[in-house]
C-alpha positions in Angstrom: 34.3 -0.6 16.9 32.7 -2.9 14.4 29.0 -3.3 14.2 27.8 -6.8 15.0 27.5 -8.9 11.8 24.1 -10.3 11.0 24.1 -13.8 9.6 22.5 -14.4 6.2 19.7 -16.4 7.8 19.0 -13.8 10.4 19.3 -11.1 7.7 16.6 -12.9 5.8 14.4 -12.9 8.8 15.1 -9.2 9.6 14.4 -8.3 6.0 11.2 -10.2 6.0 10.1 -8.6 9.2 11.0 -5.1 7.9 9.1 -5.7 4.6 6.1 -7.1 6.5 6.2 -4.0 8.8 6.4 -1.7 5.8 3.5 -3.4 4.1 1.4 -3.3 7.2 2.0 0.3 8.2 -1.0 2.5 8.3 -1.4 6.3 7.7 -2.2 8.5 10.7 -4.8 11.1 10.4 -3.2 14.2 12.1 -0.5 16.2 10.4 2.0 15.8 13.3 1.5 12.0 13.3 1.7 12.0 9.5 5.1 13.8 9.6 6.3 11.5 12.3 5.3 8.5 10.3 6.9 9.9 7.1 10.2 10.3 9.0 9.9 6.8 10.4 9.2 5.4 6.9 12.2 7.2 5.5 14.4 5.7 8.2 12.9 2.3 7.7 13.4 2.7 3.9 17.1 3.4 4.5 17.3 0.4 6.9 15.7 -1.9 4.3 18.0 -0.6 1.6 21.0 -1.2 3.8 19.9 -4.7 4.7 19.1 -5.5 1.1 22.5 -4.3 0.0 24.3 -6.2 2.8 22.4 -9.4 1.9 23.1 -9.0 -1.8 26.8 -8.3 -1.1 27.1 -11.5 1.0 25.1 -13.7 -1.4 26.2 -12.2 -4.8 29.9 -11.4 -3.9 29.6 -7.9 -5.3 32.7 -6.0 -6.3 33.1 -2.4 -4.8 31.7 -0.6 -7.9 28.7 -3.0 -8.0 28.0 -2.5 -4.3 27.9 1.3 -4.7 25.5 1.0 -7.6 23.3 -1.6 -5.9 23.1 0.5 -2.8 21.9 3.5 -4.8 19.3 1.3 -6.5 18.1 -0.3 -3.3 17.7 3.1 -1.6 15.8 4.5 -4.6 13.4 1.7 -4.7 12.9 1.4 -1.0 12.0 5.1 -1.0 9.6 4.6 -3.9 8.1 1.6 -2.1 7.6 3.6 1.1 5.9 6.4 -0.9 3.6 3.9 -2.7 2.6 2.2 0.5 1.8 5.4 2.3 -0.3 6.7 -0.7 -3.9 6.8 0.6 -5.2 7.8 -2.8 -4.6 4.3 -4.3 -6.6 1.2 -3.7 -4.9 -2.0 -2.6 -5.3 -3.3 -6.2 -3.7 -0.2 -7.6 -0.9 -0.5 -5.1 -0.3 -4.1 -6.0 0.0 -3.1 -9.7 2.4 -0.3 -8.9 4.4 -2.7 -6.6 4.8 -5.2 -9.4 6.0 -2.4 -11.7 8.5 -1.3 -9.1 9.8 -4.8 -8.7 10.1 -5.2 -12.5 11.9 -1.8 -12.9 14.3 -2.7 -10.0 15.1 -6.1 -11.5 15.8 -4.4 -14.9 18.2 -1.9 -13.2 20.0 -4.6 -11.3 20.4 -6.8 -14.4 22.5 -4.0 -16.0 24.9 -4.1 -13.0 25.1 -7.8 -12.1 26.8 -10.5 -14.1 24.6 -13.3 -15.5 25.5 -15.7 -12.6 24.9 -12.9 -10.0 21.6 -12.0 -11.5 20.5 -15.7 -11.4 21.5 -15.9 -7.8 19.6 -12.6 -7.1 16.5 -14.1 -8.6 17.0 -17.2 -6.4 17.4 -14.9 -3.3 14.1 -13.1 -4.2 12.4 -16.5 -4.5 13.8 -17.6 -1.2 12.4 -14.5 0.5 9.1 -14.9 -1.2 8.9 -18.5 0.0 9.8 -17.5 3.5 7.1 -14.8 3.6 4.5 -17.4 2.3 5.6 -19.9 4.9 5.3 -17.3 7.6 1.8 -16.2 6.4 0.7 -19.9 6.4 2.0 -20.4 9.9 0.4 -17.2 11.2 -2.9 -18.0 9.5 -2.9 -21.5 11.1 -2.1 -20.1 14.5 -4.8 -17.4 14.4 -8.3 -19.1 14.8 -10.0 -15.8 14.1 -8.5 -15.8 10.6 -10.3 -19.0 9.5 
């Protein structure tokens, strides 16, 4: 039985929701809750990596060897992102700096695997996702009178 196929547009939405959820997750104080959250973040990281790989495969037309390598990279960086976001020792500013480093490192790794045209399309995909997040943030801010 085949899993239902997620359209590219819905994939973008799901990816944006998952990233938003991951960014907004908060650490729990008790050890049991902390372990439970860590397990959930790991599952979420794998889900995000899987969605990223699927979206990249659809949009970039990856060959089999690229898909395998891209999947490994996406899983590695999703795990690092999850660890970064759950690190209570870092300030928001420090997390932002580390997040920018992670994105730069990931782009560098992907650039070694993708063709020039695929990499350009990947950068466009990233910009599209960024624009979608910004649009959502504006919409949510306008809809929430307490935020003004």
